[in-house]
C-alpha positions, 0 to 999 in steps of 0.5 A: 359438041364438035369432034374436035371438042370430044378429042380434047376431052379424051386427051384431058381424061387421059392426062388426068388418068396418067397424073393419078397413076404418077401421083400414086407411084412409090419411089424407093431410093438406093445409093451405091458408091459403085460407078455407073457402068460397073457390074454392081450398078448394072445389076441394080438397074436391071433390078429397077427395071424388073420392079417397074415391070412387075408393079406396072410402074406403081413401085420404082427403084431410083439408083444413085450410083457413083457416090452421088448419095455420098460415101457409105458412111453418108448413106448409112446416115441418110438411111437412118433419117429416111432420106435414103430407103436403102444402099448397096454396101460393102462389108465396111459400110454394112459394119456401121450398122452391124460390126458383126459382119466384119468377122467374115473378112477377118484376114486369113480366116477364110481362105477358099471359095468353098469355105466362103460359100458355106460360111455365107449360107450358114451365117445368113440368118444370123446376120438377117436377125441382127439387122432386123433388130436394128430396123433393116432388111438384108437382101442380095447377100453376095460375094464381091471378090478377094482382097489383095494388097496393091503397091507402087513397089513389090509387096512380098513380106509385111515389112515391104508394106510397112515402108509404104503409106497404106490407104484405108477406106474411111469409116472407122477411126478405130479401124485405121488405128488397128492397122497402125498398132500392128505396124503399118503406116495407115491413112484414112481416105474417103472411098472416092479419094483413094485415086487422088491419094495415089496420084498425089503421093498421099498414099502409095498402097491400098487393099481391095479386090481386083475387080474394085481396083480395075473398076476405079482404076486405082491399080494404074498408080500401084501396079504391084499386087500380092498374089496372096488373097488376104480376105473375102469381101462381101456385099449386100443391099440393105433396106429400111424396114419402114420403107418396105412397109410402104410397098403395097402388100399384094406386090411386096413378096414378088418385088422382094423376091427379085433380090434373090435373083440378083444375089444368085447372079452376082455370086455366079458371075463374081469369079469370072468377073474377077478373072477378067479384071485381072487379065485386063489389068495385066495387059495394062501393066499390072504385076502379080507378085508371087508370095513364097510359103515362108513369106505367106506364113509371115503375112499370116503371123503379122496380119492374121494374128492381129485379131486380138487387137480388134476382138471385142473392140471393132468385131464382136466376139460372138460374131467372130466365134460363130464365123471361126466355128463355121470355118472349122466345120467346113475344114473338118468336112473337107478332111473327112471327104478326103 
């Protein structure tokens, strides 16, 4: 046997070994509507790299960003039938699996960053158990900013918004119906179509956290933002329990622990990211509209007190009462400290 023959045999052995490794590798697929290059997608890419490093390539995360896997409603459907192993969701998408999470974003219920942090900390186990009973696991439960209204004209009082066509992310027909019942001219649009809706005049107002408005460039068509925050937005990575069971047991704990690092990172960075987004939009023409005290009371009366319309229909009463109780406890603790 010549040296050339030995060399060819070694190459063949190496290729066979690599083929075996590749065949044994497990790939889990995660979808998100967040666009490529956004903070959320970049965080998921780092998470994917961590999984590849920790597992030596045996377990991989494939990220489908920018709505490639569909709207959040589509991703939920694909998770249910096993086409996706998980998704990075806003509370609207999460609410399709467990509507209880929508209680956390009840308008004007939680109004301060400290309240939000305490409520998230004390409600996490509750939401984990609700998802686990449906066959899912909760990871990277994190803040995603505060909702504000954006419109083509100033929005000082609710009546200003009532005169506009309000774009509401698709997901629940009852949710759109609720906006209409309390007096708003609401239209449901897929998340990816809101910009087109603004450009074509189908809608002329929307609500979103500043970072989302900046990331998707929605604010360019609706340059007036109310300074009054309406509600917090949260997000999470939700995975199918059956998919996680496929991860080799000796790797599972270390891989899943990386989600906690992701959560801490997002929660730490969110405030500064939102401030940066506001600064960037202001330089491009965004006008932040002050809301006087009397106007703020009007917003709370019209929007905040609409909870009776959705309680028991969209938001489970049990979940709302839990969140309201946690907020009350936090406020009581704040008063005692003063």
